[in-house]
N, C-alpha and C positions, 0 to 999 in steps of 0.2 A: 195450099199444101204446106206453106212455110209455117202457118199458124198451127196446123196439125202436127207438124214435126216437133214443134216446141211446146206441145201440150204437157201438162204435168201429169205425172204418175204417183201413185202411193208409194211411200218409201217403207220397206220391210226392215224392221229392226230385230236383230238376233243377239242372243248373249253368246259368250265364248264357246258354249257347248252345242250351239245351233238351235236352241230354244227360241221360238218366235215370241217376241215380247209385244210387238205393236205393229199395226198396219196403219200408216197415217191417212186419215181422211182428206179428201180434197175440200175445196171451199164449200161445196154444197153437200158434203157428207158422203160423197161417192168414193167407193173404193175401186181403183183401177191400178192393179199391179202389173208390172212389165216382167216378162220372162223370155230370154232369148230362145229363138226357135231350136237351137241345139240342145236346149235343156227340156224341150217338150218332148215327151215320149211319142215315138212313131205311131203307137196305137191311137193316141189322141188326135194326132194330125190326120191320120187316115180316116178317123171316125168323122170328123168334121167335113172332110173333103167328100167322103161317101154320102154324108147326109145332105150336103149343100150344093156340091159342084162336082160330079164324077168326072168330068172332062176338064177339070181345072188344069192339069198339066198339059193338055192338048190344044186349048183354044188361046186366042190372042186378047182375051178379055171378054168377048161375047160368044156365047154359044148359039149360033144362028139356027140350028136344028131345033134347039130347046124353045127359042123364041117363036118359031113357026108353029110348033106344037101348042105352045101356051096360047098363041093368038087364036088358033083354031078352037081349043077347048074353051076359052073364054067367050068367043063369040057364039058358040053353040049353046053354052049355058046362060049367056047373057049376063055373066057375072065373072068375078076374078076367081078362077080356079087355080091357076099356076102362074107363078110370077116370072119364072125363067131367068131370074137374076143370078149371074155367077158370083163367085167369091170376090172377083175383082170389082164387079158392080156394086155389091154390098159395101165393100171397102170405100169406093168412090162415094157412096151415099153417106157414109160415116164422116168422111173428110169434108164433103160439101152437102150437108143435109137439106132436103126440100121440105117445105111446109105441107105439100100436098103430094099424094101418090096418084099421079095421072100419067098420061102418055108423054107430054113435054118432060115431066121429071124423069121418066124412063130413058128418053133419048139423052138427056143430060148426064145420066149415070153411065149410059153406054159410051158416050164420048170420053167422059173423064176415065173410064175403064180402060180404054184404048190408050190413052196418055200414060196411065199408071204402067200398063204392060210394056210400053216403050221405054220407060225410064227405069223400072225396077225389075229384078229377077223375081221368079216365082216364089223362091224361098222368102224374099224380103216382103212380098205381097201378103204371103200366108203369115209371116211374123206379125205384121201390122194388123192383119185381120183378126187373128186370135187374140191379141192383146188389147183390141178396142171393141169387140163385139159385145153389144149390150145383153145382159142376162136378166134385167128386171131387178127389183129390190135394191136400187141403187148400186148395182154391181156391174162392172165391165171388165172384159178379159177372162180368159180361161183360169188363170191362177186364182184370181179373187173369187170366181164363180165356184171353183172346187172347194175353197175354204168355206164359202157361205153355205153351200148346200150339203156338203159332205164332211167338213171340218178337216180336210186333207190338203196336202200339197198335190199339184198335178202329177207328180211322179209316183204317188202313192195310191192313185185311183185304180179300182178294179176295172175290168173290161165293162162290166155292167154299168158301172158309175160313169165311165167315159161315154158310153153310148146314150145314157140318159142326159148327160150334159150337153151332147151334140145337138139334141132337138130343141132345147130350151129356147135358144135365140129366135126360132121361127115365130113363136108367139109366147113370150114369157109369162104372161098371165095365165094362158091356157095350159102350157106344158111345164108349169112350176111342179117339180117333183114333191115339194113339201105340201102344196095345196092340193095338187091333183095327181098323186102317184101313179094311179092306173092309167090315166090318159097319157101321161108321160111315157109310161113303159109301152103302151100300145104303139105310140109313134116311134119309139126306138127299136120296136121288135122287128121291123122289115130289114134292119141291118144286123140282126143278131143271130147266130147260128147255134147258140147253146139252149139249154133248158129255159123256156119262158118263165118258169117259176122262179128261177134266180133273178131274172131281170125284174119282175114284179116285187120280189122281195127286197131287192136293193132300192127300188123306188120308195117302197113304204118305210125304209129305214132312214131316208133323208130327213134331215132336220135343219131348222134355221139356227146355224151355229153363231155364237156371239164372237165378235172380233176380239182377239187377245189384247188384254189391258193390263200389262205388267210395267212396273217401274215408270208410272206416268210423269212423275216430277222430273226424273232423270232424262226421259225421252224429250220432254219439253225443253230441257236444258241443252241437250245435244243437237236438237233440231235447228237451233240458231246457227249452227256451224255445218250443216249438211251442204255439200257442193250442189250447184244446179244440175239437174238431170241425173242424180244419183238415185237409184231405185232400191238399193239393198246397202244396209250398214250393219257390219258385225262389230258388236261392242265388246269391251273387255269385261263387262259385268258378268257375274256368275249368279244365275236365278236361284241356285241352291242356297247360296249365301244370303241372297235377297230375302228368300222366304223364311230363313232362320231368324234374321234380324227383325222382320216384320212381325213374325210370331211372338218373339220375345217381348217386343214393345207392347203388343196387344195384351199379352199375359200380365206383364208388369203393371200396365195402366189399370187393367181391370182389378187386379189384386190390391192395388194401392189407391182406391178411389178416394179414400179418406184423406189422402194427402193433397187433394185438390189439384192433381196433375191431369190435364185433359189431353195433352198432345206431346209428340216426341218426334225427333228426327235423327238420322244417323247416315254416316257415309264412311265407306271403307276404301282405302288407297293402298295399291301396291307400291311400296317405296321406290324401288329401283327404276320403275317405268313411269310412275305418275298415273297409272291406269285406275279407273274406278271399278271396284269390284261390286259395290252395293251402294244404293242411294235411296234412302227412305225419307221422303219430304215430309210426311205426316202419318199419323196412325191409320188413316183411311181417306183415300183421295175423294170419295163420295160423300164424306161426312160434311155437309154444308154448315150445320150449327157449329161444329167444331173448327171450322176453317180448314177442312181437308185439303182443299185445292192450293192453300198457302204452302209454299215450299220452305219448310223449316231449315233445309241445308243452305239456303240463300238468304234467309231473313237475317238482318243484323241485330244482334243483341249484345249485352254486356258479357264478356267471357270470364270475368272474375280473375281468379288466381291462375286460371289455365294459361294465362299469357306470361307468367313469371318466368318460365325456362328461357325465354327469348331474352329478357332483361338480364338474367344471370350469365347467359352466354356471352352477351355483349360486355358484361363486367369482366369476365375473364379475358376478353380480348383487349380490355383496357387496362389490364395490370392487376386485377384482383386474382387471388388464388383460392384453391379449395380449403386452405388452412387460414385464410383471412378471417378476422374477427369483425362481426358487424354489430353495432349497438342496437339491442331491442329494448329501448328504454322510452319513457315519455318524451316526445320530441314534436316540436311545432316546425312546420315547413311553410315557406311563403309560396302562395299561389297567386299568380297574375289574374287580375279581374279586368272587366271592361273599363275603359278609360285609363289604361296603364297603371291602375292602383293595384295594391297587394293586399291579400288577406292571408290570415294563418289558417293551417290546416294541421290537425292533430289526429293522425291515424291511430287505430287500435287494432289489436289482434282479435281473431273471431272468438278467443276464449277469455277476452278482457284481461289478460295477464301480460306482464313484461318479463322477459327472460334475461335481461341484462346482456352481457357479451355472449353472442352465439357464433359458432363458426359457420362460414359460408355454406358448407354442405347442409348443415342442420336447417339454416334459414330458408334454403331452397326446398329441400325434402319435406320439411314440416310446414311449408307455405306460410311463413310469418310475414305479416304485412309491413311492419314498421322497417325491418331491415331492407325490404324491397323499395320502399319510398326513399330510404336513405341512399340506396344505390343510384336511383334514378336522379336524385338531387346532385350527387357527386359526378355522374357521367354527363348529365344534361339532357333535358327532354328532347331538344331537337336531334341530338345524335341517336337517341333511342328510337324516335319516330322514324328517322332515315332508314335504319335497319328494319324496322317493321314493314316499311314500304318495300324494301329489297326483298322481304319474305313474302310479298303478294297481298299485304293488307290494304287494298285499294279503298276499302271503306273508310280508312282513316286519313285519306289524302286531304279531304277538306275539314274534317272535324277533329283530328288527332290532337292538333295543338291546343284546342280548347280544354281537353281533358287534363292538360299540364301533368303534375306529378301523379295524378290519378291513373295515367297510363300503366304505372307500375302495378296497379291493382286490377287492371282489366276494365277500367271505366269506359274507354272508348268502344263504341259498338262496332262489331265485326260479324262476318258470316261463319257458320260452322264449317263450310268448305274451306275458306281462307285459313281458319284456325287448324283444321285437320292437316291441310296440305303443308302449312308452315312447320307443323309438328314432325313431318317426315325428315325434316333437314338433320335432325340428331341421329336417326338410324342410318342416314346417307352420308355420314362423315362430314356434315357441314354444307353439303351440296343441295340445292333445291331444284329438283327435276320438275319441268313443267307437267301440268296435268294432261291426261289423255286429251288430244285434239286442241291442247292449249297453245298459246302463242309463245315465242321466245325459245332460248336455249337454256340448258342446265347451267346454273351459275353457283359459284361458291360464295356463301354468305358468312360462314364461320370457318376457322380452321379445323382440320380433322381432330386435332387435340382437344380443342374446346367442346366439339360435339361429343367426343368420346368421354370426356369427363362429365358433361351434363348427363349422359346416359348412365354413367356410374353412380351419380348422385341420385338420379330419379329411380334407380333400381335398388337403392340402399334401404332395406327394410328398417334397420336400426336407426338411421337418421330421421325416419319419418315419425318415431315414437313420440318426440316432443310435441308434434302438432296433432297426431292422430291415434296415439296409443298403439297398443300390440295387436289389436284385432282390426284388420284392414280388409275391405271388401275385395280389393284388386290384387291380392296376393296370389302368385302363380308358381307353379313348379318348374317353369322354364323361364329363360331370360326375358324380361319385359320391363317396360317403363310406363308409368302412369302419371297424369296430372289432372286434377279436378279444379273446378271453379264454381263460384256461386255469386250471383249479382247481390247487391247490397240488401235488398228486400226480398230475396229468394223469388224474384220473377223468373229467373233463369238458372238452371243447374246444368253443368257441363262436365264431360269426362273425356279424356284423351288417353289412348293406350297404344303402345307400339311394341312390335318385336323387331327383329332385324329385317323381316320381310313385309310386314304389313302395318298400317296405322288405321285406327278406328277412332271416329269422333262421334259422340252421342250428346243431343240436347234434349232436355225435357223441361216443360213449362207449359204456358198458356199462350196462344197467339193474341189473346186479349190483353195480355200484360198483367193479369191478376196474379197475385202472390201465391206460392204453393207453400205447403207445410214443409219447412226446410229441414234437412238432415245433414249434419256435419259430414263433410267429404264427398258430397254429391254421390252418395252410394248407390242410388237407383241407376243413373246412367253408367256409373262405373261398372256395375254388375253386368249390364249389357255389353259394354266394351270387353270386359274380361271374357265372358262367354262366347263372343264372337271370335275373339283371338284363340280361345281354345278349339273352336271348330276349325279355324284356318290352319292351325299349326298342328292339330291332332295332339295337343299338349306337349309337343316337342318342337323346339325351335333353336336355331343356331345362336350362339352368344353374340353379343355386341363386341365390336373391336375394342381392345384394351388400350388405354392411354400409355404413351411411351414414356411419360414422366416416371421418376423414380419415387419410391415411397420412403417416408421418414417417420420416426417416432416423434410426435408432437404432444404438447400439453393439451388436454382435452378442454381447458378453459382459455388459455391465452393464444393458443395456435402456434406458439413458439417452439423451439427445440425443447424436448422434454428434459427438465433438470432433475437433480437429485431429490429435491423437495416437492415436486409435482405429485399430487396424490392420485391422478388418474392420467392415462395417455391413450392416444389413438395412433393408428398407422394411416397416414395420409399422404396423397400425391403431392409433391412440392417442386417448385421450379429450381433452376440452377443457382439463383441468388440466395435462396434459402440455405442451400448446402454451403455455399461460399461464405456467407455471413456467420454461420455458426453461433447465432444469437440464441443463447439458452434463456428460458422462461425467467422473467424478472418479477412476475406477479407472486410467486410463492417464495416465502422466505422463512427462516427460523428466527424467532425472537431469542432475547438473551436467556430466557428460562427453557429454551428448546422447543417451545410449542410452535406449531405452524401458523403462519400469518399470511393471509392473501391480501395483496395491495393492488387495488383497481386503479386505472387511469382516472383522470379528473373527470372525464365525460360521464362517468357513472356516479357522480355525486348525488344527484336527486334519487336515482334508483336505489342506491345504498343507503339512503337516509332511513330506510327501515332497519330493523336490528338484525344485521348479519354477523353472527358470532365469529370472532377470529378474523374479521375483515376490516380493511381501512382504505382510505384514498390516498393515492399519490398525487397530491395537488399540483406538484412541480413538473408532472408529466405533460402539461399542456400550457401554452402561453395564455395570458389573461384574455378572456372572451366572454361577451354577453351572449348567452345562449337564448334567453327569453327576456324581453320580447324581441322579434325580428326587426331588422331595419325596414323602414317604410311601411310597417304594418298599420292597417286602419281598424280601430276598435269602435264599437257602438255603444253608446250609453243607454241602459235600460230605462224605460219610463217608470217602472215601478221598482221600489227598493233599491234606487241607485246609490243610496249612502252606503249599502252593504257591498257594492261592486268594488272589486280590487283587480289590479293588473299584477300577475305574478312576474317576479324578476328572478333570474338565475344567472349567476356569474360563475364560471369555472376557471381553473388554472391559476397561473401567477407563480413566477419562479423566485420571488424575493423571499428572504428569511424573515418574514413578518406575518402577522395574523390579522391585520385590520385593513378593510377596503374603504376607500374614500369615494363617496357617491355624490355627483352633482346632478340634481333633477331640476331642470330649468334654473330658476334662481336659488333653489334650496341645496343645502350641502349637509351631509351627515356621514357617519362611519358605521360599519357593521363588521362583526367577526365571522370567521369561517364557521360552517359552510356559508357562502355568499348567496343566500336565498332569502328574499324579502318581498314585500308587496308595496305597490304605490297606488294612490287613489285615482279614480276614473273621473277626469276633468275634461270637458269639451274643449278642443283646441289642438294646436300643434305643440309637441313636446320633444325635448331632446334629453336623453339619459347618457351620462358619461361617468365612467369609473376609472379610478387610478389606483395602482398597486406598485409601490416602488417606482421603478422607471418604466412600467408598462401602463398602457391605458387603452380603452376601447370605448366607442360611442355609437349610439343608434338613435334614429328619429322616428317617431310614430305619431299618429293622429287619432283623436277621439271625436266622433261625430255624435 
């Protein structure tokens, strides 16, 4: 009995609207759903009692009169005509099955039936019986039988269907209404008071119904967290949204086959609750060739630029402001390699352009690469990785450090679920709410001010123009934020979109890792994200919370307070120190002849080496510094044309009133004039480069192998 009480039942999964999504099969593919007796209609209970054991409520487990009658009939016919088994005896046989149907087995069933009657109420016995009765076709219990033969729940069966179902357990192969409708109807007729034609008609309409198979990837994910003995789960998912997303993915993939995109995945999250509204793991679960059973929501891929908002949010927490100016110029960054060596990394923007000084707002909204790497180099990779782990990026726990500054560009591999969930932090005022049935409590990752400012930047259409132009796929008539990302070789393209209430994440690519025909801005997944938000919001959505910071008029180039000579200005959120400093723009000045001159800081020396009319460099704006090469860099000498190889050197700054730099390269000494840019030969070995300018000096060491 203990084993029977602990037997497994199928789990019914419903969406938030009551739509049955899935009935989980047991290990052998059997469906056996549990339904409490109070939820079983009286008509169904009465039908089974009438068909199997009319005296069920009056005997103590054995109907002795029926036993005597059956014994007499069987003896006279010299074969089994009547079994005389009560419902309790049948339940006893289910609990403790016998391999043979003989007299000793009948005695065993009778004895166990008496024990059951002594231990349980009639209601409990009937409940156990109706939920475990075999109906053939790998189906047990009345709920599963009703679904299999008639495609209905037990509460929706007609009286005719109820009576047909009640006779099936006698001999499931003979009284199967699908295979033998007339035989089944004849057996049920003895308990039917209505028009026999209706009974035969109902039998002939019986069909072998397929088990519901919706949201299979999500059901598989949720099943890991189903408590023992739970037989029904109501999910927060909405099948209407699920169907819409699946349909749009199918249409878009079919329409863009020439883009070599074979698969896609999407997940929709309700921001305030962490509830999953839709989960599309692939374009088709049954597509074996395309890897349909692979769950693209959980597969780890490079997220590209879609990770940048988290870095910029951390930068705001570390003292950067929306009006901070970031250098989008040719820059080499040191990257740690194996063996504690360092290599240089020179990132580029997707359009192969350098924009010079860019405002923090523009750098994020236009998804510029170099400013992002600049930020992570200033903040520190470890600090950024720590925040990503707080945001739930567990995929980076073991591998994130290896990505180094590449984390700024989404080089680390993460899942779409992690990415989309983390993106909800901005609409939630900096608080990360656990996912539905997830572990942990809601926690604050960013300040409300930071989250609101990121939302303001990502919803700024004008700030996106530098990177994406004026025509943007994800432009909406309601408040929304978007961020897209593309892996280096276009293996993966991603889009994230949020309103105040919902967040959508979409991935498109190939599970095989093959590249797709790239399209700037990940417009394919962005279109799905936008259309899904259109559906969820009805194209109307509440605005995001507004930052409490004050706005000030700033120079569009320097980010400082706008001066009389600044040719263009913006209104931007600024912190208290900006107001207190009252630092007017020093980049724009008037020459003696009255013409406007723009004087850039020394760091823009190389970028400005191109002919910028009316521009100059303020060399004294920085102390003396060797920008290139980096300290501890390792260079490699080419085997061919090595005589043409050169190492570029760039030195900026220097506050002395002089124009000549003294250079010490190993044992060599020479002087150069501004701008301090030159090359040195590639020679195998360890080298030291030292520069002196007035009372200032700087030094780096590097190796050529």
